[in-house]
N, C-alpha and C positions, 0 to 999 in steps of 0.2 A: 709621118710624123705631118707630114702635112694633108694625112688624111683624118688625123685627130683634129686636126684645127676645123679644119673641113665641119667635120663631124659637130663638134663643139659648137662652131658660127649656127648652124644649123638647126640645134638643138634649141640652139638659145635661143634664136630665131622664132622657133614654131612655138612654145612654151611660155612667150615673153608676154608678158604682160600687157592687154590694152585698154587702154584711157578711153573710156566711151563719149570722153569732153571733147577730146584732142584729137581722137584718130583720125585717120585720112581712109578713104576706101578700101588701098593697098592694105594698110593694119586690118579694117575690120570683118575684109574677106580671107583673112587668118583664124576667124571664128567656128565652130562646127556652127553647120549649116546656115551659113552666112557670107551669102555670094555678092554679084555684082550687083542684082535689084535690091535684096534687103540694105545693101552697103548705104547703097545712094539713100535710101531710107531714111537710115536715121542721120545720114548728113544732112537730108532736109529738113527733119523734126529738127534738127539741135539748131536749125538757122532761121526755124519759123517760130520755134517755140525754143528758145534759151538754151542750155548746160541742165542736161540730168539730173538731177538732185537724190538720187540713188539709183542704185545699178536697177530696183524693179521697174522702175520709170520706164527700163527698154521696152519694156513691155507694150508701150502707150503707142509705139511703132506696128504700124499695121503687118501683120506677117510675122512679129516674135509675138511668142509665149512663155509662161510659166517655164517649158520645157526646155527649149532654147536657151535661155539665161541660167538654169540651174547646169545646163551641159556645160556651161561656158566659166560660170562663176569665177571657178578658180582662179581665170584666166583674166577679170576684168578689175579693173579700179576707176576711178575716179576722181577724177581732178574737180577742183573748185573752182564756182565761174568767175571769171575775173570782171 
């Protein structure tokens, strides 16, 4: 029973949606093709330019292109800027 609970928690974490306007570095690193450096670039971009207005705006971050966005699209969400 404990194994199933741990498996469920792991699957939920791995396949959880990542809000690109609020995610911290660790959350961003769960995305395919996003490591420490790219996660830091995403956070820096947000700080300098404000919130992303669309998922496609993620391509404005140096090193992130359409292929990376498409590989992660089903796991990306976008909250409104505050």
